[in-house]
DRENDO-1510 file (C-alpha; in Angstrom, 1 decimal, always signed):
<recs>
REC; n; res; u; v; w
REC; 1; UNK; -46.5; -33.0; -35.5 .
REC; 2; UNK; -44.0; -31.0; -37.5 .
REC; 3; UNK; -44.7; -28.0; -35.4 .
REC; 4; UNK; -43.9; -29.8; -32.2 .
REC; 5; UNK; -40.7; -31.2; -33.7 .
REC; 6; UNK; -39.6; -27.8; -35.0 .
REC; 7; UNK; -40.3; -26.2; -31.6 .
REC; 8; UNK; -38.3; -28.9; -29.8 .
REC; 9; UNK; -35.4; -28.4; -32.2 .
REC; 10; UNK; -35.5; -24.7; -31.7 .
REC; 11; UNK; -35.5; -25.0; -27.9 .
REC; 12; UNK; -32.6; -27.5; -28.1 .
REC; 13; UNK; -30.5; -25.5; -30.5 .
REC; 14; UNK; -31.0; -21.9; -29.2 .
REC; 15; UNK; -29.3; -22.4; -25.8 .
REC; 16; UNK; -26.4; -24.1; -27.4 .
REC; 17; UNK; -26.0; -21.3; -30.0 .
REC; 18; UNK; -26.2; -18.6; -27.2 .
REC; 19; UNK; -23.6; -20.5; -25.2 .
REC; 20; UNK; -21.1; -20.3; -28.1 .
REC; 21; UNK; -21.4; -16.5; -28.3 .
REC; 22; UNK; -19.3; -16.0; -25.1 .
REC; 23; UNK; -15.6; -15.3; -25.7 .
REC; 24; UNK; -13.2; -17.7; -24.2 .
REC; 25; UNK; -11.7; -16.7; -20.9 .
REC; 26; UNK; -8.1; -15.5; -21.1 .
REC; 27; UNK; -5.5; -18.1; -20.2 .
REC; 28; UNK; -3.8; -17.5; -16.8 .
REC; 29; UNK; -0.1; -18.0; -17.2 .
REC; 30; UNK; +2.3; -18.7; -14.4 .
REC; 31; UNK; +3.8; -15.2; -14.7 .
REC; 32; UNK; +0.4; -13.6; -14.5 .
REC; 33; UNK; -0.5; -15.7; -11.4 .
REC; 34; UNK; +2.7; -14.7; -9.7 .
REC; 35; UNK; +2.2; -11.0; -10.5 .
REC; 36; UNK; -1.4; -11.2; -9.2 .
REC; 37; UNK; -0.3; -12.9; -5.9 .
REC; 38; UNK; +2.5; -10.3; -5.5 .
REC; 39; UNK; +0.0; -7.4; -5.9 .
REC; 40; UNK; -2.7; -8.8; -3.6 .
REC; 41; UNK; -1.0; -10.8; -0.9 .
REC; 42; UNK; -0.6; -8.7; +2.3 .
REC; 43; UNK; +2.7; -10.3; +3.4 .
REC; 44; UNK; +4.3; -9.7; +0.0 .
REC; 45; UNK; +3.1; -6.1; -0.2 .
REC; 46; UNK; +4.8; -5.6; +3.2 .
REC; 47; UNK; +8.1; -6.9; +1.6 .
REC; 48; UNK; +8.1; -4.0; -0.8 .
REC; 49; UNK; +8.1; -1.6; +2.1 .
REC; 50; UNK; +10.8; -3.5; +3.9 .
REC; 51; UNK; +12.9; -3.5; +0.7 .
REC; 52; UNK; +13.0; +0.3; +0.8 .
REC; 53; UNK; +14.0; +0.3; +4.5 .
REC; 54; UNK; +16.7; -2.2; +3.9 .
REC; 55; UNK; +18.1; -0.2; +1.0 .
REC; 56; UNK; +18.2; +2.9; +3.1 .
REC; 57; UNK; +19.9; +1.0; +5.9 .
REC; 58; UNK; +22.5; -0.3; +3.4 .
REC; 59; UNK; +23.2; +3.3; +2.2 .
REC; 60; UNK; +23.6; +4.5; +5.8 .
REC; 61; UNK; +25.9; +1.6; +6.8 .
REC; 62; UNK; +28.2; +2.3; +3.8 .
REC; 63; UNK; +29.0; +5.8; +5.2 .
REC; 64; UNK; +31.8; +6.6; +7.5 .
REC; 65; UNK; +31.0; +7.8; +11.0 .
REC; 66; UNK; +30.4; +11.6; +11.0 .
REC; 67; UNK; +32.7; +14.3; +12.4 .
REC; 68; UNK; +31.2; +16.4; +15.1 .
REC; 69; UNK; +32.0; +20.1; +15.6 .
REC; 70; UNK; +31.2; +21.8; +18.8 .
REC; 71; UNK; +31.7; +25.2; +20.5 .
REC; 72; UNK; +31.3; +26.2; +24.1 .
REC; 73; UNK; +31.4; +29.8; +25.4 .
REC; 74; UNK; +32.0; +30.4; +29.1 .
REC; 75; UNK; +32.3; +33.4; +31.4 .
REC; 76; UNK; +30.1; +35.6; +29.3 .
REC; 77; UNK; +27.8; +38.3; +30.5 .
REC; 78; UNK; +28.5; +37.6; +34.1 .
REC; 79; UNK; +28.9; +40.0; +37.1 .
REC; 80; UNK; +32.1; +41.3; +38.5 .
REC; 81; UNK; +35.3; +40.4; +36.7 .
REC; 82; UNK; +33.5; +38.2; +34.2 .
REC; 83; UNK; +31.1; +40.9; +33.0 .
REC; 84; UNK; +30.6; +41.5; +29.2 .
REC; 85; UNK; +33.2; +39.7; +27.2 .
REC; 86; UNK; +36.3; +40.6; +29.3 .
REC; 87; UNK; +37.0; +37.1; +30.6 .
REC; 88; UNK; +35.2; +35.1; +27.9 .
REC; 89; UNK; +36.5; +31.7; +27.0 .
REC; 90; UNK; +35.7; +29.9; +23.7 .
REC; 91; UNK; +36.3; +26.2; +23.3 .
REC; 92; UNK; +36.0; +24.6; +19.9 .
REC; 93; UNK; +36.0; +20.8; +19.5 .
REC; 94; UNK; +36.2; +18.4; +16.6 .
REC; 95; UNK; +35.3; +14.8; +17.4 .
REC; 96; UNK; +35.1; +11.7; +15.3 .
REC; 97; UNK; +35.3; +7.9; +15.6 .
REC; 98; UNK; +38.5; +6.2; +14.3 .
REC; 99; UNK; +37.5; +2.8; +12.9 .
REC; 100; UNK; +40.2; +0.1; +12.6 .
REC; 101; UNK; +40.2; -3.4; +11.5 .
REC; 102; UNK; +37.9; -3.2; +8.5 .
REC; 103; UNK; +34.7; -2.3; +10.4 .
REC; 104; UNK; +33.4; -0.2; +7.5 .
REC; 105; UNK; +33.7; -3.1; +5.1 .
REC; 106; UNK; +32.1; -5.4; +7.6 .
REC; 107; UNK; +29.1; -3.1; +8.0 .
REC; 108; UNK; +28.8; -2.8; +4.2 .
REC; 109; UNK; +28.9; -6.6; +3.8 .
REC; 110; UNK; +26.3; -7.2; +6.6 .
REC; 111; UNK; +24.0; -4.6; +5.1 .
REC; 112; UNK; +24.2; -6.2; +1.6 .
REC; 113; UNK; +23.5; -9.6; +3.1 .
REC; 114; UNK; +20.2; -8.4; +4.5 .
</recs>
């Protein structure tokens, strides 16, 4: 009788003792949950790439329009009176956009708003 009672007690206590050996699971804080979602959610991962693009757009929009330099050479290496460099014509150009009315500041503001 005692043997049965002892065996029953062992079978009842051993699973409980084994269950207590497991370490408790770490607590999931709100910051950890937000970080996990930000790492794994596909739409939010896409936002990181868009952030880099918007930053580059803001840098570009903060610049003034570029000046353009050009050169054109005419009547060179032809035949007759325009042979060799006798009648050569060289035209040099410098072009740029003149912005008025605070357009540069407006572009900067719009880029920062995005």
